[in-house]
FILUMSE-526357 format. One record per residue (C-alpha): residue number from 1; residue in three letters; x, y, z. Coordinates in pm, 1 decimal. Example, Ala and Ser with C-alpha at 12.3 -4.5 7.8 and 13.67 -1.06 7.14 Angstrom:
// residues 2
  num  residu         X         Y         Z
    1     ALA    1230.0    -450.0     780.0
    2     SER    1367.0    -106.0     714.0
This chain:
// residues 254
  num  residu         X         Y         Z
    1     MET   23339.0   22695.0   11922.2
    2     GLY   23098.4   22562.1   12185.8
    3     LYS   22780.5   22374.3   12110.7
    4     LEU   22449.3   22560.0   12132.5
    5     LEU   22261.8   22310.4   12347.2
    6     THR   22523.4   22168.6   12582.7
    7     GLY   22363.4   22087.6   12916.2
    8     LYS   22005.5   22120.2   12790.2
    9     LYS   21747.2   21843.0   12830.8
   10     ILE   21481.7   21844.0   12559.4
   11     LEU   21170.4   21631.2   12505.4
   12     VAL   21088.5   21534.5   12145.5
   13     MET   20730.5   21428.1   12074.6
   14     GLY   20637.4   21291.0   11733.9
   15     VAL   20922.2   21081.0   11594.1
   16     ALA   20775.7   20810.1   11370.0
   17     ASN   21077.1   20702.4   11163.5
   18     GLN   21405.7   20835.5   11025.9
   19     SER   21219.2   21051.5   10770.8
   20     SER   21023.8   21236.0   11040.7
   21     ILE   21086.2   21607.0   11075.8
   22     ALA   21096.5   21543.2   11450.6
   23     TRP   21389.2   21306.6   11396.4
   24     GLY   21567.6   21562.4   11179.7
   25     CYS   21528.5   21812.1   11463.4
   26     ALA   21649.5   21557.2   11717.3
   27     GLN   21962.8   21477.3   11517.9
   28     VAL   22073.7   21839.4   11493.6
   29     MET   21991.7   21907.3   11858.7
   30     ALA   22197.1   21604.0   11960.3
   31     GLU   22486.5   21729.3   11747.5
   32     GLN   22460.3   22057.5   11936.1
   33     GLY   22498.6   21881.9   12270.9
   34     ALA   22137.8   21832.1   12384.5
   35     GLU   22027.9   21542.2   12603.7
   36     LEU   21710.3   21408.7   12442.1
   37     ILE   21403.3   21222.0   12565.3
   38     TYR   21142.0   21083.0   12326.5
   39     THR   20775.9   20990.8   12349.7
   40     TYR   20592.4   20734.2   12139.9
   41     GLN   20217.4   20683.8   12099.4
   42     ASN   20183.5   20309.3   12160.0
   43     GLU   20374.3   19979.9   12151.4
   44     ARG   20346.5   19954.9   11772.1
   45     MET   20506.6   20297.3   11727.6
   46     LYS   20769.7   20216.0   11989.1
   47     LYS   20914.6   19948.4   11759.9
   48     SER   20990.0   20211.9   11494.5
   49     VAL   21134.9   20465.8   11736.7
   50     ALA   21340.8   20202.5   11917.1
   51     LYS   21529.3   20140.1   11591.3
   52     LEU   21656.8   20497.8   11617.8
   53     VAL   21690.4   20537.9   11994.4
   54     THR   21870.4   20246.6   12158.4
   55     ASP   21849.9   20370.6   12519.3
   56     ASP   21510.7   20241.7   12634.9
   57     THR   21509.4   20470.3   12939.2
   58     ARG   21478.1   20766.9   12701.7
   59     LEU   21157.7   20630.6   12547.5
   60     VAL   20831.2   20712.6   12724.7
   61     GLU   20483.3   20616.8   12608.4
   62     CYS   20248.6   20912.7   12561.1
   63     ASP   19921.2   20920.1   12369.0
   64     VAL   19834.5   21290.1   12338.0
   65     ALA   19467.5   21203.2   12281.4
   66     SER   19454.5   21097.0   12647.6
   67     ASP   19503.9   21341.8   12936.0
   68     GLU   19577.7   21048.7   13166.7
   69     SER   19852.0   20925.4   12933.8
   70     ILE   20011.2   21272.0   12918.6
   71     GLN   19999.1   21301.5   13297.2
   72     THR   20163.8   20962.2   13346.9
   73     ALA   20426.9   21027.4   13080.9
   74     PHE   20529.3   21364.3   13219.3
   75     ALA   20547.5   21230.6   13574.8
   76     THR   20776.2   20953.2   13450.3
   77     ILE   20995.5   21196.2   13257.2
   78     LYS   21030.8   21432.0   13552.5
   79     ALA   21117.4   21145.4   13785.5
   80     ARG   21387.6   21016.0   13549.5
   81     PHE   21535.5   21337.7   13417.2
   82     GLY   21416.7   21628.3   13631.8
   83     GLN   21304.9   21954.1   13475.6
   84     LEU   21349.8   22010.3   13104.2
   85     ASP   21487.6   22302.9   12904.9
   86     GLY   21273.0   22245.8   12599.7
   87     LEU   20994.7   22054.9   12428.6
   88     VAL   20939.9   21980.7   12059.1
   89     HIS   20578.7   21905.2   11961.0
   90     ALA   20568.7   21743.8   11616.2
   91     ILE   20236.6   21562.4   11630.6
   92     ALA   19955.0   21573.8   11377.0
   93     TYR   19696.4   21330.2   11242.0
   94     ALA   19395.3   21321.0   11013.6
   95     LYS   19221.6   21027.7   10851.3
   96     LYS   19357.3   20962.1   10502.6
   97     GLU   19009.9   20981.7   10352.4
   98     GLU   18975.8   21338.5   10484.2
   99     LEU   19286.3   21452.1   10291.3
  100     GLY   19163.4   21468.7    9933.1
  101     GLY   18901.5   21621.0    9707.2
  102     SER   18668.2   21885.1    9845.8
  103     ILE   18672.7   21997.2   10206.0
  104     THR   18295.0   21954.0   10209.1
  105     ASN   18363.4   21579.9   10218.2
  106     VAL   18511.7   21616.0   10566.1
  107     THR   18306.4   21444.8   10833.8
  108     ARG   18225.8   21589.9   11173.2
  109     ALA   18416.5   21309.5   11343.1
  110     GLY   18714.3   21348.6   11109.9
  111     TYR   18727.8   21723.0   11167.8
  112     ALA   18716.3   21676.8   11544.8
  113     LEU   18988.8   21410.6   11534.8
  114     ALA   19225.8   21628.2   11331.8
  115     GLN   19173.2   21920.6   11567.9
  116     ASP   19216.5   21706.5   11878.1
  117     VAL   19543.1   21539.5   11778.9
  118     SER   19697.4   21814.2   11566.0
  119     ALA   19599.8   22130.9   11753.7
  120     TYR   19449.0   22067.9   12096.4
  121     SER   19731.3   21828.8   12184.6
  122     LEU   19971.4   22121.7   12216.1
  123     LEU   19740.5   22284.5   12471.4
  124     ALA   19695.7   21955.2   12656.9
  125     VAL   20070.6   21896.4   12669.0
  126     MET   20148.3   22246.6   12790.9
  127     LYS   19871.4   22236.3   13049.7
  128     GLU   20019.2   21923.0   13204.1
  129     ALA   20374.6   22053.9   13175.2
  130     GLU   20266.0   22363.2   13366.0
  131     GLN   20085.8   22164.3   13636.1
  132     GLN   20385.5   21938.3   13691.8
  133     ALA   20640.3   22221.2   13659.3
  134     LEU   20816.1   22007.2   13399.1
  135     LEU   20979.4   22298.3   13216.9
  136     LYS   21243.8   22527.7   13360.3
  137     ASN   21241.7   22905.6   13362.4
  138     PRO   21354.8   22983.0   13097.4
  139     ALA   21249.8   22710.9   12851.4
  140     SER   21161.0   22684.6   12484.2
  141     VAL   20869.8   22507.7   12314.7
  142     VAL   20855.9   22448.9   11939.0
  143     THR   20575.0   22297.9   11733.0
  144     LEU   20562.6   22207.7   11363.4
  145     THR   20318.0   22361.1   11118.1
  146     TYR   20279.6   22402.3   10740.6
  147     PHE   20184.8   22672.6   10489.1
  148     GLY   19847.4   22502.9   10435.4
  149     SER   19737.7   22686.8   10749.2
  150     GLU   19728.8   23009.4   10544.9
  151     ARG   19660.2   22902.3   10187.4
  152     ALA   19414.7   22650.8   10044.6
  153     ILE   19664.8   22383.0    9943.5
  154     PRO   19504.3   22112.6    9724.6
  155     ASN   19382.2   21813.2    9928.3
  156     TYR   19531.8   21939.5   10256.5
  157     ASN   19182.4   22032.4   10370.4
  158     VAL   19105.9   21945.8   10734.1
  159     MET   19475.5   21939.2   10824.7
  160     GLY   19515.8   22296.0   10699.2
  161     VAL   19234.8   22403.7   10930.0
  162     ALA   19396.8   22216.3   11219.4
  163     LYS   19734.3   22379.7   11151.7
  164     ALA   19567.8   22722.1   11152.9
  165     ALA   19427.6   22642.4   11497.2
  166     LEU   19770.0   22518.3   11607.4
  167     GLU   19931.9   22848.7   11509.1
  168     ALA   19666.5   23039.5   11703.0
  169     ASN   19742.6   22817.4   12002.4
  170     VAL   20109.0   22916.4   11972.9
  171     ARG   20022.0   23285.0   12004.8
  172     TYR   19793.9   23241.2   12304.8
  173     LEU   20033.8   23004.9   12480.6
  174     ALA   20320.5   23245.7   12416.6
  175     ARG   20121.2   23523.1   12578.9
  176     ASP   20016.6   23323.0   12884.9
  177     LEU   20334.7   23122.6   12948.3
  178     GLY   20575.1   23406.9   12883.3
  179     THR   20536.5   23523.8   13241.5
  180     THR   20692.4   23193.2   13354.9
  181     GLY   20984.5   23222.6   13115.2
  182     ILE   20851.9   22973.2   12861.6
  183     ARG   20865.1   23093.2   12501.3
  184     VAL   20650.8   22917.9   12240.3
  185     ASN   20713.9   22929.4   11865.4
  186     ALA   20634.4   22730.8   11551.9
  187     ILE   20835.3   22618.7   11252.2
  188     SER   20645.6   22622.0   10923.4
  189     ALA   20839.6   22353.4   10739.7
  190     GLY   20849.1   22312.6   10364.3
  191     ALA   20688.2   22009.6   10202.6
  192     MET   20902.8   21695.8   10234.1
  193     LYS   20848.7   21327.4   10174.2
  194     THR   20748.9   21212.2   10519.9
  195     LEU   20499.9   20953.5   10642.0
  196     ALA   20249.0   21233.1   10703.4
  197     VAL   20281.9   21381.7   10353.7
  198     THR   20236.9   21047.9   10178.0
  199     GLY   19891.5   21026.8   10331.9
  200     ILE   19774.5   21326.9   10128.1
  201     GLU   19608.3   21260.1    9794.3
  202     GLY   19831.2   21385.8    9511.6
  203     HIS   20132.3   21426.7    9742.5
  204     SER   20376.7   21370.8    9456.0
  205     ASP   20243.8   21678.5    9276.7
  206     LEU   20257.9   21875.6    9602.0
  207     LEU   20623.6   21787.7    9651.4
  208     LYS   20709.0   21869.1    9288.6
  209     VAL   20539.0   22208.9    9291.3
  210     SER   20690.8   22294.2    9628.4
  211     GLN   21041.0   22221.1    9501.8
  212     GLU   20982.8   22428.5    9187.2
  213     ARG   20886.3   22726.2    9402.9
  214     THR   21187.1   22723.3    9632.1
  215     ALA   21429.5   23009.5    9583.8
  216     ASP   21707.6   22780.4    9463.1
  217     GLY   21503.0   22499.6    9308.9
  218     LYS   21602.7   22256.8    9584.4
  219     SER   21373.7   22118.6    9851.7
  220     VAL   21438.8   22200.7   10214.6
  221     THR   21618.5   21927.3   10408.2
  222     LEU   21565.7   21768.9   10747.7
  223     ALA   21897.5   21916.5   10858.2
  224     GLU   21788.0   22268.7   10763.0
  225     ILE   21463.8   22237.1   10957.0
  226     GLY   21652.2   22076.4   11244.6
  227     GLY   21899.7   22363.1   11248.5
  228     THR   21620.2   22612.3   11300.8
  229     CYS   21474.2   22398.9   11578.1
  230     ALA   21814.3   22383.6   11750.8
  231     PHE   21840.9   22761.8   11726.9
  232     LEU   21494.0   22808.1   11876.3
  233     MET   21588.5   22575.5   12162.1
  234     SER   21906.5   22771.5   12228.4
  235     ASP   21963.7   23081.8   12437.5
  236     LEU   22026.6   23276.5   12115.1
  237     SER   21651.0   23282.3   12044.4
  238     THR   21519.4   23433.1   12367.4
  239     GLY   21377.1   23730.7   12177.6
  240     LEU   21151.1   23512.8   11961.6
  241     VAL   20810.0   23463.5   12120.5
  242     GLY   20485.7   23352.8   11955.0
  243     ASP   20630.9   23348.5   11603.7
  244     VAL   20591.6   23121.7   11302.7
  245     ILE   20933.7   23075.6   11141.6
  246     TYR   20924.4   22965.7   10776.0
  247     VAL   21182.7   22704.3   10684.0
  248     ASP   21069.5   22625.3   10329.7
  249     LYS   21340.3   22776.8   10106.3
  250     GLY   21110.1   23066.4   10016.2
  251     VAL   20803.0   22875.6    9895.9
  252     HIS   20574.4   23094.7   10109.2
  253     LEU   20693.2   23405.7    9921.7
  254     ILE   20514.6   23311.8    9600.2
């Protein structure tokens, strides 16, 4: 049986360490034959990613909070690898002090930062990809979201609001980029112990409750989320446009 992603070049944005959902997605996509390129935010983050990706030519610096950085990164990627078949956006950030207690404690600056990095960055990335014709026709774009976009999860606060905006961005991008053959979807991943989750106050309770509410009593794995990402990057998913796919073992049902 052939591999789903043989011959496809895919950009992965957001790998922080081996526990990152982005890395779980990358591993499965690589197993399915994809050629992968990775971005990192700065030199400090590069050290962590370089432990996982030994080919330095596949690592490109890109700070999504800077339009100039995105422009430079995408020009570098296109020069090295040509057009891409897919892009995985797994980037989100909020100040730790904004992720706990009441949402009324959120500051104006903290709210704006979470929206900029976690939601607007997808628009900024796709705008530059469009201008540089970085993605082929057809191509697939996947971003990562969480159920806190729809329900008031304890302490998730400003990140839940940012994820709601991100999901709206998916729908509007899917509408506008569909004419160029680019389909945009999101994976709503179940709660897992990642670097991002540990920044949330009471994250241990969140992980425990999430596991208790899965259909089989077992938490979702990186491989399961990665499998869905690989499917969405493949030609088998061309009918999926502007959707949020839940990969949380049924937690969202309750």
